[in-house]
DSSP file (Angstrom, degrees, kcal/mol; ACC not computed):
  #  RESIDUE AA STRUCTURE BP1 BP2  ACC     N-H-->O    O-->H-N    N-H-->O    O-->H-N    TCO  KAPPA ALPHA  PHI   PSI    X-CA   Y-CA   Z-CA
    1    1 A M              0   0    0      0, 0.0     2,-0.1     0, 0.0    25,-0.1   0.000 360.0 360.0 360.0 139.2  127.5   90.3  100.1
    2    2 A E        -     0   0    0      1,-0.1     2,-0.2    23,-0.1     0, 0.0  -0.367 360.0-105.1 -67.6 145.3  125.0   87.6   99.1
    3    3 A K        -     0   0    0     -2,-0.1    23,-1.3     1,-0.0     2,-0.5  -0.481  30.0-140.8 -70.8 139.7  123.7   87.6   95.5
    4    4 A R  E     -A   25   0A   0     21,-0.2     2,-0.4    -2,-0.2    21,-0.2  -0.894  16.7-171.9-104.4 130.9  120.2   88.9   95.0
    5    5 A I  E     -A   24   0A   0     19,-2.7    19,-2.9    -2,-0.5     2,-0.4  -0.990   8.7-154.3-124.8 124.9  118.0   87.2   92.5
    6    6 A N  E     -A   23   0A   0     -2,-0.4     2,-0.4    17,-0.2    17,-0.2  -0.805   7.7-156.7 -96.0 137.8  114.6   88.7   91.4
    7    7 A Y  E     -A   22   0A   0     15,-3.1    15,-1.7    -2,-0.4    14,-1.5  -0.945   6.6-161.9-115.4 136.2  111.9   86.3   90.2
    8    8 A S        -     0   0    0     -2,-0.4    12,-0.1    12,-0.2    15,-0.0  -0.878  21.2-158.1-116.3 147.6  109.0   87.5   88.0
    9    9 A S        -     0   0    0     -2,-0.3     3,-0.1     2,-0.1    -1,-0.1   0.503  52.7-110.4 -94.4  -7.3  105.7   85.9   87.2
   10   10 A G        +     0   0    0      1,-0.3     2,-0.1     2,-0.0    -2,-0.0   0.418  65.5 153.6  90.6  -1.0  105.4   87.9   84.0
   11   11 A N    >>  -     0   0    0      1,-0.1     3,-1.3     2,-0.0     4,-0.7  -0.415  48.8-133.5 -62.0 132.4  102.6   90.0   85.4
   12   12 A V  H 3> S+     0   0    0      1,-0.3     4,-2.0     2,-0.2     3,-0.2   0.785 102.0  64.7 -60.7 -27.1  102.5   93.4   83.7
   13   13 A W  H 3>>S+     0   0    0      1,-0.2     4,-2.8     2,-0.2     5,-0.6   0.788  88.6  67.6 -69.0 -26.6  102.2   95.2   87.1
   14   14 A E  I <>>S+     0   0    0     -3,-1.3     5,-2.0     1,-0.2     4,-2.0   0.946 110.8  32.4 -59.8 -48.8  105.6   94.0   88.2
   15   15 A D  I  <5S+     0   0    0     -4,-0.7    -1,-0.2    -3,-0.2    -2,-0.2   0.885 118.7  54.4 -73.9 -38.6  107.4   96.1   85.7
   16   16 A A  I  <5S+     0   0    0     -4,-2.0    -2,-0.2     1,-0.2    -3,-0.2   0.898 123.8  25.5 -63.0 -41.1  104.8   98.9   85.7
   17   17 A I  I  <5S-     0   0    0     -4,-2.8    -2,-0.2    -5,-0.1    -1,-0.2   0.813 110.5-115.9 -93.4 -35.1  105.0   99.4   89.5
   18   18 A G  I  << +     0   0    0     -4,-2.0     2,-0.3    -5,-0.6    -3,-0.2   0.880  65.9 118.7  99.2  53.4  108.5   98.1   90.1
   19   19 A Y      < -     0   0    0     -5,-2.0     2,-0.3    -6,-0.2    -1,-0.3  -0.927  51.1-127.2-140.1 168.4  108.3   94.9   92.2
   20   20 A S        -     0   0    0     -2,-0.3    12,-0.2     1,-0.1   -12,-0.2  -0.855  17.6-130.4-114.4 150.6  109.2   91.3   92.0
   21   21 A R  S    S-     0   0    0    -14,-1.5    11,-3.1    -2,-0.3     2,-0.3   0.892  96.0  -3.4 -62.5 -38.9  107.1   88.2   92.6
   22   22 A A  E     -AB   7  31A   0    -15,-1.7   -15,-3.1     9,-0.3     2,-0.4  -0.989  62.6-153.3-151.6 154.6  109.9   86.9   94.8
   23   23 A V  E     -AB   6  30A   0      7,-2.2     7,-2.5    -2,-0.3     2,-0.5  -0.999   9.1-162.1-132.0 131.3  113.4   88.0   95.8
   24   24 A K  E     +AB   5  29A   0    -19,-2.9   -19,-2.7    -2,-0.4     2,-0.4  -0.959  11.0 175.1-115.0 128.2  116.1   85.5   96.9
   25   25 A V  E >  S-AB   4  28A   0      3,-2.4     3,-2.1    -2,-0.5     2,-0.3  -0.973  70.5 -41.7-129.5 115.5  119.1   86.7   98.9
   26   26 A G  T 3  S-     0   0    0    -23,-1.3   -21,-0.0    -2,-0.4   101,-0.0  -0.514 124.9 -26.8  63.3-126.4  121.4   83.8   99.9
   27   27 A N  T 3  S+     0   0    0     -2,-0.3   100,-3.1    -3,-0.1     2,-0.4   0.341 117.0 101.9-102.1   7.0  119.0   81.1  101.1
   28   28 A L  E <   -BC  25 126A   0     -3,-2.1    -3,-2.4    98,-0.2     2,-0.4  -0.783  49.2-172.5 -92.9 131.1  116.2   83.5  102.1
   29   29 A V  E     -BC  24 125A   0     96,-3.2    96,-3.0    -2,-0.4     2,-0.5  -0.990   6.2-167.4-125.3 125.4  113.2   83.9   99.7
   30   30 A E  E     -BC  23 124A   0     -7,-2.5    -7,-2.2    -2,-0.4     2,-0.5  -0.956   9.6-157.1-109.2 126.8  110.5   86.5  100.2
   31   31 A I  E     -BC  22 123A   0     92,-3.3    92,-1.4    -2,-0.5    -9,-0.3  -0.914  15.7-128.6-108.6 127.1  107.4   86.0   98.1
   32   32 A S  E     -     0   0A   0    -11,-3.1    89,-0.1    -2,-0.5    91,-0.1  -0.051  48.8 -61.4 -63.7 168.1  105.2   89.0   97.4
   33   33 A G  E     -     0   0A   0     89,-0.1     2,-0.4    87,-0.1    89,-0.2  -0.340  64.8-164.0 -51.3 126.1  101.4   89.1   97.9
   34   34 A T  E     - C   0 121A   0     87,-3.0    87,-2.2    -3,-0.1     2,-0.2  -0.951  12.5-180.0-126.3 137.5  100.0   86.5   95.6
   35   35 A T        -     0   0    0     -2,-0.4    85,-0.1    85,-0.2    23,-0.1  -0.621  44.7 -96.9-123.6-176.2   96.5   85.9   94.4
   36   36 A S  S    S+     0   0    0     83,-0.4     7,-2.5    -2,-0.2     2,-0.4   0.139  75.4 130.6 -92.4  20.6   94.7   83.4   92.2
   37   37 A I  E     -F   42   0B   0      5,-0.2     2,-0.5     3,-0.0     5,-0.3  -0.612  35.9-172.4 -75.2 130.9   94.9   85.8   89.1
   38   38 A D  E >   -F   41   0B   0      3,-3.7     3,-2.1    -2,-0.4     2,-0.7  -0.932  66.1 -49.1-124.1 103.9   96.2   84.0   86.0
   39   39 A G  T 3  S-     0   0    0     -2,-0.5   -27,-0.1     1,-0.3    -2,-0.0  -0.604 124.3 -24.2  67.9-114.0   96.8   86.6   83.3
   40   40 A E  T 3  S+     0   0    0     -2,-0.7     2,-0.4    -3,-0.1    -1,-0.3   0.297 123.4  90.4-110.0   7.6   93.5   88.5   83.3
   41   41 A N  E <   -F   38   0B   0     -3,-2.1    -3,-3.7    -5,-0.0     2,-0.6  -0.828  66.6-139.8-108.8 143.4   91.4   85.7   84.8
   42   42 A I  E >   -F   37   0B   0     -2,-0.4     3,-0.6    -5,-0.3     2,-0.5  -0.893  19.6-144.7 -97.2 122.5   90.7   84.9   88.4
   43   43 A I  T 3  S+     0   0    0     -7,-2.5    11,-0.1    -2,-0.6    -7,-0.1  -0.748  80.9  19.7 -87.1 130.6   90.8   81.2   89.1
   44   44 A G  T >  S-     0   0    0     -2,-0.5     3,-2.7     1,-0.2     7,-0.4   0.837  78.6-164.2  84.3  34.6   88.3   80.0   91.7
   45   45 A K  T <  S+     0   0    0     -3,-0.6    -1,-0.2     1,-0.3    72,-0.1  -0.290  78.2   5.9 -53.1 129.8   85.8   82.9   91.6
   46   46 A G  T 3  S+     0   0    0     70,-0.6    -1,-0.3     1,-0.1    -2,-0.1   0.482 110.6 101.5  76.7   2.8   83.6   82.7   94.7
   47   47 A D    <>  -     0   0    0     -3,-2.7     4,-2.5     1,-0.1     5,-0.2  -0.860  45.3-177.0-126.8  96.5   85.7   79.8   96.1
   48   48 A P  H  > S+     0   0    0      0, 0.0     4,-2.2     0, 0.0     5,-0.2   0.841  86.8  56.0 -62.4 -32.8   88.2   80.7   98.9
   49   49 A Y  H  > S+     0   0    0      2,-0.2     4,-2.1     1,-0.2     5,-0.2   0.954 110.4  43.3 -62.0 -50.9   89.4   77.1   99.0
   50   50 A K  H  > S+     0   0    0      1,-0.2     4,-2.4     2,-0.2     5,-0.2   0.909 112.9  52.1 -63.5 -43.8   90.3   77.0   95.3
   51   51 A Q  H  X S+     0   0    0     -4,-2.5     4,-2.1    -7,-0.4    -1,-0.2   0.914 109.7  49.8 -60.4 -41.8   91.9   80.5   95.4
   52   52 A A  H  X S+     0   0    0     -4,-2.2     4,-2.4     1,-0.2    -1,-0.2   0.916 110.2  50.3 -63.2 -42.9   94.1   79.4   98.4
   53   53 A K  H  X S+     0   0    0     -4,-2.1     4,-2.4     1,-0.2    -1,-0.2   0.911 109.2  51.4 -61.5 -42.8   95.2   76.2   96.5
   54   54 A V  H  X S+     0   0    0     -4,-2.4     4,-1.9     1,-0.2    -1,-0.2   0.919 110.6  49.2 -60.8 -43.7   96.1   78.2   93.4
   55   55 A I  H  X S+     0   0    0     -4,-2.1     4,-2.3     1,-0.2    -2,-0.2   0.929 110.8  48.7 -62.2 -46.4   98.2   80.6   95.5
   56   56 A I  H  X S+     0   0    0     -4,-2.4     4,-2.3     1,-0.2    -1,-0.2   0.879 109.3  53.0 -64.9 -36.6  100.0   77.8   97.3
   57   57 A E  H  X S+     0   0    0     -4,-2.4     4,-2.2     2,-0.2    -1,-0.2   0.871 107.5  52.2 -64.4 -35.7  100.7   76.1   93.9
   58   58 A K  H  X S+     0   0    0     -4,-1.9     4,-2.6     2,-0.2    -2,-0.2   0.912 107.5  52.1 -64.5 -41.3  102.2   79.4   92.7
   59   59 A F  H  X S+     0   0    0     -4,-2.3     4,-2.8     1,-0.2     5,-0.2   0.930 108.4  51.7 -57.5 -44.9  104.4   79.4   95.9
   60   60 A S  H  X S+     0   0    0     -4,-2.3     4,-2.4     1,-0.2    -2,-0.2   0.916 110.3  47.9 -58.9 -45.1  105.5   75.9   95.0
   61   61 A S  H  X S+     0   0    0     -4,-2.2     4,-2.1     2,-0.2    -1,-0.2   0.924 112.3  48.6 -62.8 -45.9  106.5   76.9   91.4
   62   62 A I  H  X S+     0   0    0     -4,-2.6     4,-1.4     1,-0.2    -2,-0.2   0.938 113.4  46.8 -59.5 -48.0  108.4   80.0   92.6
   63   63 A L  H  <>S+     0   0    0     -4,-2.8     5,-3.8     1,-0.2     4,-0.4   0.871 108.5  54.8 -66.8 -36.4  110.3   78.0   95.2
   64   64 A N  H ><5S+     0   0    0     -4,-2.4     3,-1.2    -5,-0.2    -1,-0.2   0.920 108.3  49.9 -60.1 -42.2  111.1   75.3   92.7
   65   65 A N  H 3<5S+     0   0    0     -4,-2.1    -1,-0.2     1,-0.3    -2,-0.2   0.802 110.7  50.7 -64.3 -28.5  112.6   77.9   90.4
   66   66 A A  T 3<5S-     0   0    0     -4,-1.4    -1,-0.3    -5,-0.2    -2,-0.2   0.406 126.2 -99.8 -90.5   1.8  114.6   79.2   93.4
   67   67 A G  T < 5S+     0   0    0     -3,-1.2    -3,-0.2    -4,-0.4     2,-0.2   0.647  91.7  84.1  92.0  15.7  116.0   75.7   94.2
   68   68 A G      < -     0   0    0     -5,-3.8    -1,-0.3    -6,-0.2     2,-0.3  -0.448  59.6-136.7-129.6-157.8  113.6   75.0   97.0
   69   69 A S    >   -     0   0    0     -2,-0.2     3,-2.0    -3,-0.1     4,-0.2  -0.914  44.1 -81.4-154.9 177.5  110.1   73.6   97.8
   70   70 A L  G >  S+     0   0    0      1,-0.3     3,-1.8    -2,-0.3   -10,-0.0   0.794 119.8  72.2 -58.8 -27.2  107.1   74.3  100.0
   71   71 A N  G 3  S+     0   0    0      1,-0.3    -1,-0.3    54,-0.0    26,-0.0   0.715  90.4  60.3 -60.3 -19.8  109.0   72.5  102.8
   72   72 A D  G <  S+     0   0    0     -3,-2.0    54,-2.3    53,-0.1     2,-0.3   0.543  76.8 112.0 -87.4  -7.3  111.3   75.6  103.0
   73   73 A I  E <   +D  125   0A   0     -3,-1.8    52,-0.3    52,-0.3     3,-0.1  -0.508  34.6 171.8 -70.4 129.0  108.4   78.0  103.9
   74   74 A I  E     +     0   0A   0     50,-2.8    29,-2.5     1,-0.3     2,-0.3   0.573  64.5  24.2-109.9 -16.8  108.7   79.2  107.5
   75   75 A R  E     -De 124 103A   0     49,-1.6    49,-2.4    27,-0.2     2,-0.4  -0.986  55.3-173.8-153.4 139.3  106.0   81.9  107.5
   76   76 A I  E     -De 123 104A   0     27,-2.0    29,-2.0    -2,-0.3     2,-0.5  -1.000   7.8-160.9-132.6 136.7  102.8   82.7  105.6
   77   77 A R  E     -De 122 105A   0     45,-2.2    45,-2.2    -2,-0.4     2,-0.4  -0.974  11.9-164.6-114.9 128.6  100.6   85.8  105.9
   78   78 A M  E     -De 121 106A   0     27,-3.3    29,-2.5    -2,-0.5     2,-0.5  -0.946   6.5-165.7-119.4 133.4   97.0   85.5  104.6
   79   79 A Y  E     -De 120 107A   0     41,-3.2    41,-2.1    -2,-0.4     2,-0.3  -0.976  13.1-179.0-118.7 122.7   94.7   88.4  103.9
   80   80 A V  E     -De 119 108A   0     27,-2.7    29,-3.1    -2,-0.5    39,-0.2  -0.897  30.2-146.6-123.1 150.2   91.0   87.6  103.5
   81   81 A I  S    S+     0   0    0     37,-1.5     2,-0.3    -2,-0.3    38,-0.1   0.602  95.8  35.6 -90.2 -10.9   88.1   89.8  102.7
   82   82 A N    >   -     0   0    0     36,-0.4     3,-2.4     1,-0.1    -1,-0.3  -0.900  67.3-156.3-143.1 111.9   85.7   87.7  104.9
   83   83 A I  G >  S+     0   0    0     -2,-0.3     3,-1.8     1,-0.3     4,-0.2   0.723  90.9  73.7 -61.7 -20.7   87.0   86.1  108.0
   84   84 A K  G >  S+     0   0    0      1,-0.3     3,-0.5     2,-0.1    -1,-0.3   0.649  84.8  67.4 -67.5 -13.3   84.2   83.5  107.8
   85   85 A H  G <>  +     0   0    0     -3,-2.4     4,-2.3     1,-0.2     3,-0.4   0.458  69.8 102.0 -81.0  -1.3   86.2   82.0  104.9
   86   86 A W  H <> S+     0   0    0     -3,-1.8     4,-2.9     1,-0.2    -1,-0.2   0.835  75.9  53.7 -57.2 -36.1   88.9   80.9  107.3
   87   87 A E  H <> S+     0   0    0     -3,-0.5     4,-2.0     2,-0.2    -1,-0.2   0.918 110.7  44.7 -67.6 -42.5   87.8   77.3  107.5
   88   88 A K  H  > S+     0   0    0     -3,-0.4     4,-1.8    -4,-0.2    -2,-0.2   0.907 117.1  45.6 -66.9 -41.5   87.9   76.8  103.7
   89   89 A I  H  X S+     0   0    0     -4,-2.3     4,-2.7     1,-0.2    -2,-0.2   0.911 112.5  51.9 -66.6 -41.8   91.3   78.6  103.4
   90   90 A G  H  X S+     0   0    0     -4,-2.9     4,-2.7    -5,-0.3    -2,-0.2   0.848 105.3  55.9 -62.2 -35.0   92.5   76.6  106.4
   91   91 A E  H  X S+     0   0    0     -4,-2.0     4,-1.4     2,-0.2    -1,-0.2   0.933 111.3  42.7 -62.8 -46.4   91.4   73.3  104.7
   92   92 A A  H  X S+     0   0    0     -4,-1.8     4,-0.9     2,-0.2    -2,-0.2   0.925 113.8  52.6 -64.5 -44.0   93.5   74.2  101.6
   93   93 A F  H >X S+     0   0    0     -4,-2.7     4,-2.9     1,-0.2     3,-1.0   0.922 107.2  52.3 -56.4 -47.1   96.4   75.3  103.8
   94   94 A S  H 3X S+     0   0    0     -4,-2.7     4,-1.8     1,-0.3    -1,-0.2   0.834  98.7  64.0 -62.8 -34.0   96.4   72.1  105.8
   95   95 A E  H 3< S+     0   0    0     -4,-1.4    -1,-0.3    -3,-0.2    -2,-0.2   0.822 118.8  25.4 -59.6 -30.3   96.6   70.0  102.6
   96   96 A Y  H << S+     0   0    0     -3,-1.0    -2,-0.2    -4,-0.9    -1,-0.2   0.773 133.3  31.1-101.0 -34.0  100.0   71.4  101.9
   97   97 A F  H  X S+     0   0    0     -4,-2.9     4,-2.9    -5,-0.2    -3,-0.2   0.330  76.9 109.0-116.8   6.8  101.4   72.5  105.3
   98   98 A H  T  < S+     0   0    0     -4,-1.8    -1,-0.1     1,-0.2    -3,-0.1   0.892  96.8  28.9 -53.3 -43.5   99.9   70.1  107.9
   99   99 A D  T  4 S+     0   0    0     -5,-0.2    -1,-0.2    -3,-0.2    -2,-0.1   0.698 120.3  54.1 -91.2 -20.6  103.3   68.4  108.4
  100  100 A I  T  4 S-     0   0    0     -4,-0.2    -2,-0.2     2,-0.0    -1,-0.1   0.900  81.4-167.9 -78.9 -43.2  105.5   71.4  107.6
  101  101 A K     <  -     0   0    0     -4,-2.9    -3,-0.1     1,-0.1     3,-0.1   0.921   7.4-176.4  56.1  57.2  103.8   73.7  110.1
  102  102 A P        -     0   0    0      0, 0.0   -27,-0.2     0, 0.0   -28,-0.1  -0.349  39.2 -90.8 -69.6 162.5  105.1   77.2  109.1
  103  103 A T  E     -e   75   0A   0    -29,-2.5   -27,-2.0    -2,-0.0     2,-0.3  -0.454  53.8-165.4 -67.3 152.9  104.1   80.1  111.3
  104  104 A A  E     -e   76   0A   0    -29,-0.2     2,-0.4    -2,-0.1   -27,-0.2  -1.000  21.2-167.7-148.7 144.8  100.9   81.7  109.9
  105  105 A T  E     -e   77   0A   0    -29,-2.0   -27,-3.3    -2,-0.3     2,-0.4  -0.997   5.4-172.3-129.6 136.0   98.8   84.8  110.2
  106  106 A L  E     +e   78   0A   0     -2,-0.4     2,-0.3   -29,-0.2   -27,-0.2  -0.984  13.3 169.5-130.3 120.8   95.3   85.3  108.9
  107  107 A V  E     -e   79   0A   0    -29,-2.5   -27,-2.7    -2,-0.4     2,-0.4  -0.959  32.2-122.1-131.3 149.4   93.7   88.7  109.0
  108  108 A E  E     -e   80   0A   0     -2,-0.3     2,-0.3   -29,-0.2   -27,-0.2  -0.747  31.0-170.5 -88.3 135.3   90.6   90.2  107.5
  109  109 A V        -     0   0    0    -29,-3.1     3,-0.1    -2,-0.4   -26,-0.1  -0.823  31.7-118.0-121.6 163.2   91.1   93.2  105.3
  110  110 A N  S    S-     0   0    0     -2,-0.3     2,-0.3     1,-0.2    -1,-0.1   0.874  86.2 -17.7 -68.7 -39.1   88.6   95.7  103.8
  111  111 A A        -     0   0    0    -31,-0.1    -1,-0.2    -3,-0.0     2,-0.2  -0.990  51.3-140.6-162.9 158.4   89.5   94.9  100.1
  112  112 A L        -     0   0    0     -2,-0.3     5,-0.0     5,-0.2   -32,-0.0  -0.634  51.8 -83.7-113.5 179.4   92.0   93.3   97.7
  113  113 A I  S    S+     0   0    0     -2,-0.2     3,-0.0     1,-0.1     0, 0.0   0.746 119.3  32.8 -60.9 -26.4   93.0   94.7   94.3
  114  114 A D  S >  S-     0   0    0      1,-0.1     3,-2.0     3,-0.0    -2,-0.2  -0.998  79.5-133.2-130.7 134.1   89.9   93.0   92.6
  115  115 A P  T 3  S+     0   0    0      0, 0.0    -2,-0.1     0, 0.0    -1,-0.1   0.681 105.2  60.2 -62.9 -16.4   86.6   92.6   94.4
  116  116 A E  T 3  S+     0   0    0    -71,-0.0   -70,-0.6     2,-0.0     2,-0.4   0.539  82.5  97.8 -88.4  -6.0   86.4   88.9   93.2
  117  117 A L    <   +     0   0    0     -3,-2.0    -5,-0.2     1,-0.1     3,-0.1  -0.695  47.5 179.6 -81.2 132.0   89.6   88.0   95.0
  118  118 A L        +     0   0    0     -2,-0.4   -37,-1.5     1,-0.3   -36,-0.4   0.639  63.4  22.3-105.7 -21.1   88.9   86.4   98.4
  119  119 A V  E     - D   0  80A   0    -39,-0.2   -83,-0.4   -38,-0.1     2,-0.3  -0.998  52.3-173.8-150.8 145.4   92.4   85.8   99.6
  120  120 A E  E     - D   0  79A   0    -41,-2.1   -41,-3.2    -2,-0.3     2,-0.3  -0.989  15.4-166.4-135.5 142.9   96.0   87.0   99.1
  121  121 A M  E     -CD  34  78A   0    -87,-2.2   -87,-3.0    -2,-0.3     2,-0.3  -0.948  12.1-164.6-132.8 152.8   99.0   85.4  100.7
  122  122 A E  E     - D   0  77A   0    -45,-2.2   -45,-2.2    -2,-0.3     2,-0.3  -0.917  15.8-163.3-124.7 155.4  102.7   86.2  101.2
  123  123 A A  E     -CD  31  76A   0    -92,-1.4   -92,-3.3    -2,-0.3     2,-0.4  -0.988  15.3-156.1-142.9 153.0  105.4   83.8  102.2
  124  124 A T  E     -CD  30  75A   0    -49,-2.4   -50,-2.8    -2,-0.3   -49,-1.6  -0.995  20.5-179.4-123.5 133.2  108.9   83.6  103.6
  125  125 A A  E     -CD  29  73A   0    -96,-3.0   -96,-3.2    -2,-0.4     2,-0.5  -0.968  21.9-157.0-132.5 148.9  111.2   80.6  102.9
  126  126 A I  E     -C   28   0A   0    -54,-2.3     2,-0.6    -2,-0.4   -98,-0.2  -0.970  24.2-140.0-122.4 112.0  114.7   79.6  103.9
  127  127 A I        +     0   0    0   -100,-3.1   -59,-0.1    -2,-0.5    -2,-0.0  -0.612  31.0 165.9 -79.5 116.5  116.0   77.1  101.4
  128  128 A T        -     0   0    0     -2,-0.6    -1,-0.2     0, 0.0   -60,-0.1   0.637  31.5-146.1-105.6 -19.2  117.9   74.5  103.3
  129  129 A N              0   0    0      1,-0.1    -2,-0.1   -62,-0.1   -61,-0.0   0.851 360.0 360.0  52.5  39.1  118.3   71.8  100.7
  130  130 A D              0   0    0      0, 0.0    -1,-0.1     0, 0.0    -3,-0.0   0.474 360.0 360.0 -73.5 360.0  118.1   69.0  103.3
């Protein structure tokens, strides 16, 4: 059986609720729903572009810790509270993934955990170390 490694961001909710920021089994990494919250602060309030960039940078950090990079992402799921933000989020997405081209889903949802959050993302990566 492949070894399981849990990664934490240090967020108090991870232990309180019982989840990991990311889980790696073999070369597969699943990254939980991630927002632009840093401690108790939201980075990029009112700015979907900035929030998306912060999230993708968090993905990069997680994957670096797991031995990979953004190049290993094969799928991203994006949840937005206003579908009209898709262009700004897409602009940030393209800056990182234009050449990688993971599969992607973007859906509008009624709310996120904090009303000032505009976007949340999840990712799946397969670390290939090419």
